[in-house]
N, C-alpha and C positions, 0 to 999 in steps of 0.2 A: 556056369557064370551067368547070371540075370542080364538083359540089356535094361540101360538106365536112360531117365531121361535126361539129356543134356543140359546144363543151366543155360539160359540165354546169354550171348557173349556182351551183352550189353544192360542196362536198366530197361525195366517196362515201358519207359515212358521216352526213351533215347531216340526212338524214330519218330517223334511228334515233329511237325504237325502232320506229317505224311501218312503215319498210322499212330492210332491213338493207344494210351496206356490199357484201357479197359479190354480192347480187343486183344491186345499182346497178351495180358493176363488170362482171358478165355482161351485164346488160341493154343499158348503153350501149356498152362498149367492144366486144362481140362481136355481139350482135343487131343494134342500130342500126348500128353500122359495116357489118355485112355489107349491108344494104339499101343504104346509100351508095354502097358499092363496086359493088353488083349494078347499081344505076342508073346509075352512071358507065359501065359496061360496056356497057350497052344504048345508052346515048346515044352512044357513039364510033362506032356505025354512022351516024349521021345528024349530022354535024358543025354542020349548019344549025338544030338544035334545042339545042346546048350553050350559047347563050347566054341561051336561056329560064331565068326563074326557077321553081321549083318550084308556085309558086300558078298561074302561067299554063299549065303543063303539065298539070297537075290539072284545071284548070276546063274545058280544051278537048282533053280525051282524044282526041275525033272525028279531031282534026287529027294525031294523033302517028301516025305511018306502022304500019300493022297489024303488020308484021313485030317491032316492038319493043313495040306498045302494051301488051300483057299485063304485059311486064317494068317497063315506067313506071309502070303502074296498080299492080301489087303493090309495088315497091321505093319508087318515088314516094310511095305511099299511106302505105308505113311509114315512110319517112324523115319525111313532113309531121307524121303522128300523133305519133310518138316525139319530134320536136322540140317540139311543142306540149305534150305530156306533161309534159317535164323544166320547162317554163317555167309550167305552171299549179300546179305544187307549190313550196314553199319550206319551210325550217325555220322553227319558231315561228310557225305561220301557222294556218289552219282557222277554227273559229268560225263565227259567221254574217258574211254580207257587209255591207256599209254601201254609201253612193254608189248611183248610178244603177243598177246591177245589183241591188241590193237591192230599190229600188221596182218593178224590172222583174219580178223573180221573184215579189213580193207579188202584184202586177197580174195575173200569168198564173197562177200556181198557188194563191193564197189566202195562202200563208205560206210560210215558208222551210223549216218542218219537212215540210210536205205535198210541198214541191219535192224536197227532200232523200230523202224517203221513194220518191217515185216514181223519182228518178234512180238511187238503189240499187236498187230493182226492175228497173229496165230494164238496169243494169250486171250485177247478179248472175244475171238471168235469160236472158242472151244465152246460146244455146246454141253450145258449142264457143268458138273464139278470136275476140276481137273488141275492141269499144270503146264505153264509154258516154258520150254526148255530151249537153252543153247548146248548142242552136244558135239562131240568128236566122233564121227563114224568112219571107221577105218581109215583115219588119218584127216578126214574132211570135216570142215565145220557144217553143222545142219541145224535147222531151227525145226521143231516139232511141238504139238501138243499132245498130252495124253489125258485119258480120262480117269477119273476117280482115282485108285491107287497106282496107277500106272507108271512105271520108272524105267528110264532108257537102260539101266543097268540089266534089266530082265532080257534086254534084247542085244546085249554085247556091246552097249555104246558108251562112252565117257561123258556123264553130266558135267557140265563146266558152270551154268547160269540156270537158276528157275526162279519162277513166279508162281505163287500159290493162287489160283483162281476158283478155288471153292468159296462158295459164299461167305463161310464163317471167318474168312480172311479180311473181309472188308465191309460187311454187312452194317455194323454197328455205324461207321463213318460214313459210309459212301451209299448205304442202302442197294439199288439196283445199277447203280452207275460203275458197272465195272471198267470201262475206258477211263474213267477218271481216276480208280484206284490204280489201274496199270499206269497211266500217265504219272500219277505222284511217285509210284515206286523207283521208277528211274532215278530219282533224286536219293534213293538210299542203295544203289548196287554198288559193292564193294569189289572193285575192280582188282584190288590187290589180292583178294583171296580167289576171283575168277583165274588172274594170271597163276596163283598157286596151283590149281587143278588144272590148268593148261598144261604146266610143264610136267 
Protein backbone atom coordinates (compact mmCIF):
# COMPACT_ATOMS: atom_id res chain seq x y z
CA UNK A 1 0.00 0.00 0.00
CA UNK A 2 1.70 3.19 -1.16
CA UNK A 3 1.85 6.21 1.08
CA UNK A 4 -0.32 9.07 -0.15
CA UNK A 5 -0.17 12.85 0.01
CA UNK A 6 -3.06 13.85 2.30
CA UNK A 7 -5.23 16.66 0.97
CA UNK A 8 -5.09 19.94 2.86
CA UNK A 9 -7.95 20.07 5.39
CA UNK A 10 -8.89 23.55 4.11
CA UNK A 11 -8.59 25.64 0.93
CA UNK A 12 -5.14 26.85 -0.17
CA UNK A 13 -6.09 30.44 0.66
CA UNK A 14 -7.90 29.64 3.93
CA UNK A 15 -4.97 30.62 6.16
CA UNK A 16 -4.55 34.10 4.70
CA UNK A 17 -3.42 36.69 5.66
CA UNK A 18 -1.02 34.69 7.89
CA UNK A 19 0.03 32.13 5.24
CA UNK A 20 -0.46 33.01 1.60
CA UNK A 21 -2.07 30.82 -1.05
CA UNK A 22 1.03 30.57 -3.27
CA UNK A 23 3.19 29.34 -0.38
CA UNK A 24 0.57 26.76 0.58
CA UNK A 25 0.28 25.47 -3.00
CA UNK A 26 4.04 25.11 -3.48
CA UNK A 27 4.62 23.77 0.03
CA UNK A 28 1.91 21.10 -0.12
CA UNK A 29 1.78 20.18 -3.82
CA UNK A 30 5.53 20.28 -4.54
CA UNK A 31 7.59 19.90 -1.33
CA UNK A 32 5.34 17.52 0.60
CA UNK A 33 4.41 15.56 -2.54
CA UNK A 34 8.11 15.01 -3.34
CA UNK A 35 8.75 13.54 0.13
CA UNK A 36 5.83 11.10 -0.32
CA UNK A 37 7.05 10.07 -3.79
CA UNK A 38 10.63 9.59 -2.54
CA UNK A 39 9.43 7.52 0.43
CA UNK A 40 7.41 5.24 -1.86
CA UNK A 41 10.39 4.88 -4.22
CA UNK A 42 12.62 3.80 -1.33
CA UNK A 43 10.06 1.28 -0.03
CA UNK A 44 9.66 -0.33 -3.48
CA UNK A 45 13.00 -2.04 -2.83
CA UNK A 46 11.53 -3.79 0.22
CA UNK A 47 7.95 -4.96 -0.46
CA UNK A 48 7.74 -6.43 3.06
CA UNK A 49 7.69 -2.87 4.45
CA UNK A 50 4.98 -1.55 2.16
CA UNK A 51 2.19 -2.59 4.52
CA UNK A 52 3.74 -0.74 7.47
CA UNK A 53 2.23 2.54 8.58
CA UNK A 54 4.34 5.67 8.73
CA UNK A 55 4.27 5.78 12.54
CA UNK A 56 5.57 2.21 12.74
CA UNK A 57 8.40 2.90 10.28
CA UNK A 58 9.57 5.99 12.15
CA UNK A 59 9.24 4.53 15.66
CA UNK A 60 11.40 1.56 14.66
CA UNK A 61 13.92 2.91 12.15
CA UNK A 62 16.51 0.44 13.41
CA UNK A 63 14.52 -2.36 11.74
CA UNK A 64 14.39 -0.60 8.37
CA UNK A 65 17.04 -2.16 6.10
CA UNK A 66 20.22 -0.10 6.05
CA UNK A 67 20.18 0.46 2.28
CA UNK A 68 16.97 2.54 2.55
CA UNK A 69 17.07 3.69 6.19
CA UNK A 70 18.34 7.21 5.43
CA UNK A 71 15.78 7.68 2.64
CA UNK A 72 12.97 6.45 4.90
CA UNK A 73 14.16 8.64 7.77
CA UNK A 74 14.48 11.75 5.60
CA UNK A 75 11.35 11.38 3.48
CA UNK A 76 9.21 9.57 6.04
CA UNK A 77 10.10 12.15 8.68
CA UNK A 78 9.21 14.97 6.34
CA UNK A 79 5.95 13.26 5.31
CA UNK A 80 4.91 12.79 8.95
CA UNK A 81 5.94 16.30 10.01
CA UNK A 82 4.17 18.00 7.12
CA UNK A 83 1.00 15.91 7.54
CA UNK A 84 0.84 16.97 11.18
CA UNK A 85 1.68 20.62 10.39
CA UNK A 86 -1.35 20.93 8.07
CA UNK A 87 -3.63 19.43 10.74
CA UNK A 88 -2.53 21.58 13.67
CA UNK A 89 -3.46 24.72 11.74
CA UNK A 90 -6.94 25.94 10.83
CA UNK A 91 -8.67 29.08 9.61
CA UNK A 92 -10.24 31.26 12.32
CA UNK A 93 -8.16 29.49 14.97
CA UNK A 94 -5.39 30.58 17.33
CA UNK A 95 -5.85 32.30 20.65
CA UNK A 96 -5.31 30.59 23.97
CA UNK A 97 -6.00 26.86 24.33
CA UNK A 98 -8.83 25.41 26.39
CA UNK A 99 -9.52 21.95 27.74
CA UNK A 100 -6.97 19.42 28.98
CA UNK A 101 -4.05 20.82 26.95
CA UNK A 102 -4.56 24.25 28.51
CA UNK A 103 -4.33 22.77 32.02
CA UNK A 104 -1.26 20.71 31.06
CA UNK A 105 0.49 23.75 29.55
CA UNK A 106 -0.18 25.84 32.68
CA UNK A 107 1.10 23.02 34.90
CA UNK A 108 4.27 22.52 32.82
CA UNK A 109 5.17 26.11 31.91
CA UNK A 110 3.37 28.33 34.45
CA UNK A 111 1.16 30.09 31.92
CA UNK A 112 0.17 30.00 28.27
CA UNK A 113 2.16 33.20 27.65
CA UNK A 114 5.31 31.64 29.14
CA UNK A 115 4.81 28.54 26.99
CA UNK A 116 4.22 30.62 23.85
CA UNK A 117 7.39 32.61 24.51
CA UNK A 118 9.54 29.49 25.08
CA UNK A 119 8.07 27.68 22.07
CA UNK A 120 8.60 30.70 19.79
CA UNK A 121 12.22 31.08 20.95
CA UNK A 122 12.90 27.39 20.24
CA UNK A 123 11.37 27.62 16.75
CA UNK A 124 12.94 30.94 15.77
CA UNK A 125 16.31 29.94 17.26
CA UNK A 126 16.53 26.60 15.40
CA UNK A 127 19.67 27.03 13.30
CA UNK A 128 19.02 26.22 9.65
CA UNK A 129 16.04 24.14 8.59
CA UNK A 130 13.81 22.33 11.03
CA UNK A 131 10.76 22.24 13.25
CA UNK A 132 9.52 23.55 16.61
CA UNK A 133 7.57 21.05 18.73
CA UNK A 134 5.45 20.58 21.81
CA UNK A 135 5.78 16.92 22.80
CA UNK A 136 4.72 14.55 25.53
CA UNK A 137 7.85 12.85 26.80
CA UNK A 138 7.19 10.14 29.39
CA UNK A 139 4.02 11.87 30.54
CA UNK A 140 5.61 15.35 30.75
CA UNK A 141 5.23 18.19 28.27
CA UNK A 142 8.43 19.50 26.68
CA UNK A 143 9.41 21.98 23.98
CA UNK A 144 12.08 21.02 21.48
CA UNK A 145 13.37 21.92 18.05
CA UNK A 146 14.57 19.33 15.56
CA UNK A 147 16.72 19.85 12.49
CA UNK A 148 15.84 18.86 8.94
CA UNK A 149 13.56 15.79 9.00
CA UNK A 150 13.88 15.19 12.74
CA UNK A 151 10.66 13.87 14.28
CA UNK A 152 10.01 13.20 18.00
CA UNK A 153 8.37 9.87 17.11
CA UNK A 154 11.85 8.59 16.23
CA UNK A 155 12.82 9.15 19.89
CA UNK A 156 9.71 7.59 21.44
CA UNK A 157 7.98 10.90 22.17
CA UNK A 158 4.41 11.92 21.32
CA UNK A 159 4.21 15.02 19.06
CA UNK A 160 1.35 17.38 19.99
CA UNK A 161 2.05 20.64 18.13
CA UNK A 162 4.51 21.56 15.36
CA UNK A 163 5.60 24.58 13.37
CA UNK A 164 7.66 24.22 10.18
CA UNK A 165 10.66 26.58 10.16
CA UNK A 166 12.16 25.46 6.85
CA UNK A 167 12.45 28.58 4.68
CA UNK A 168 10.07 27.13 2.08
CA UNK A 169 7.30 27.36 4.70
CA UNK A 170 7.43 31.14 4.88
CA UNK A 171 9.96 32.76 2.52
CA UNK A 172 7.59 34.04 -0.20
CA UNK A 173 5.67 36.14 2.33
CA UNK A 174 8.15 36.75 5.15
CA UNK A 175 11.55 36.43 3.42
CA UNK A 176 14.16 36.14 6.21
CA UNK A 177 11.79 37.28 8.99
CA UNK A 178 11.24 33.92 10.66
CA UNK A 179 10.14 35.56 13.91
CA UNK A 180 7.34 37.40 12.07
CA UNK A 181 6.19 34.13 10.51
CA UNK A 182 6.17 32.29 13.85
CA UNK A 183 4.34 35.22 15.42
CA UNK A 184 1.66 35.07 12.71
CA UNK A 185 1.47 31.26 12.91
CA UNK A 186 0.03 31.47 16.44
CA UNK A 187 -3.17 32.87 14.85
CA UNK A 188 -3.62 29.51 13.06
CA UNK A 189 -3.06 26.99 15.87
CA UNK A 190 -5.88 24.44 15.91
CA UNK A 191 -6.15 23.73 19.65
CA UNK A 192 -8.98 21.22 19.11
CA UNK A 193 -6.53 19.06 17.12
CA UNK A 194 -3.81 19.51 19.77
CA UNK A 195 -6.29 18.41 22.45
CA UNK A 196 -7.20 15.37 20.34
CA UNK A 197 -3.53 14.39 20.10
CA UNK A 198 -2.97 15.04 23.82
CA UNK A 199 -5.76 12.63 24.80
